[in-house]
C-alpha positions as CSV (number, residue, x, y, z in Angstrom):
1,M,97.1,57.3,222.0
2,N,100.0,55.3,223.4
3,D,100.5,53.7,219.9
4,L,100.7,57.2,218.4
5,M,103.3,58.2,221.0
6,Q,105.3,55.1,220.2
7,A,105.1,55.8,216.5
8,L,106.2,59.4,217.1
9,S,109.1,58.3,219.3
10,L,110.3,55.8,216.7
11,L,110.1,58.4,213.9
12,G,111.9,61.0,216.0
13,A,114.7,58.6,217.0
14,G,115.0,57.4,213.4
15,L,115.5,61.0,212.1
16,I,118.1,61.7,214.6
17,L,119.9,58.4,213.9
18,L,119.6,59.1,210.2
19,A,121.3,62.5,210.7
20,Y,124.0,60.9,212.8
21,F,124.6,58.1,210.3
22,A,124.8,60.6,207.3
23,L,127.2,62.8,209.3
24,Q,129.5,59.9,210.2
25,R,129.5,58.6,206.6
26,R,130.3,62.1,205.4
27,I,127.0,62.2,203.3
28,W,126.0,65.4,205.2
29,A,128.1,68.0,207.0
30,S,127.0,69.4,210.3
31,E,126.0,72.6,208.5
32,N,123.9,70.8,205.9
33,V,120.3,71.9,205.9
34,W,119.0,68.2,205.7
35,Y,121.2,67.3,208.7
36,L,119.8,70.1,210.7
37,L,116.2,69.6,209.7
38,A,116.4,65.9,210.5
39,N,117.8,66.8,214.0
40,L,115.2,69.5,214.5
41,L,112.2,67.4,213.5
42,G,113.5,64.4,215.3
43,S,114.1,66.2,218.6
44,L,110.7,68.0,218.3
45,L,108.9,64.7,218.0
46,L,110.8,63.2,220.9
47,A,110.1,66.4,223.0
48,V,106.4,66.0,222.3
49,V,106.5,62.4,223.5
50,A,108.5,63.4,226.6
51,I,106.0,66.2,227.4
52,W,103.1,63.8,227.0
53,D,104.9,61.3,229.3
54,R,106.0,64.0,231.7
55,R,109.7,63.1,231.5
56,L,111.5,66.2,232.7
57,G,115.0,65.1,231.8
58,F,114.0,64.2,228.3
59,I,111.9,67.4,227.9
60,L,115.1,69.3,228.7
61,L,117.4,67.3,226.5
62,E,115.1,67.2,223.4
63,S,114.0,70.8,223.8
64,A,117.7,72.0,224.0
65,W,118.5,69.8,220.9
66,A,115.7,71.4,219.0
67,I,116.7,74.9,219.9
68,V,120.3,74.3,218.9
69,S,119.2,72.8,215.6
70,L,116.8,75.7,215.0
71,V,119.4,78.3,215.7
72,S,121.9,76.6,213.4
73,L,119.2,76.6,210.6
74,V,118.3,80.3,210.9
75,R,121.9,81.7,211.4
76,P,123.5,83.2,208.3
77,R,125.7,80.9,206.3
78,H,129.1,81.9,205.0
79,V,129.2,81.9,201.2
80,A,132.5,81.5,199.5
81,P,133.3,84.5,197.3
82,P,133.2,83.8,193.6
83,T,136.5,83.0,191.9
């Protein structure tokens, strides 16, 4: 089980780092669906690992990160009017 948790934590961290890298390189914008999905999935994976390991600070951090990403995904997007 410990190997599974390590794999989940590496995958979660990798997704968040991928999103950050893509944002910094202007590949994705902060409103981009892929950016938000990578952050959501990465933070959910890390939250699961934190819960399993009973790390309250990380549970709070990763859960908040997931909630912010989820809210950003489901809120209405502004669409430019046709020209």
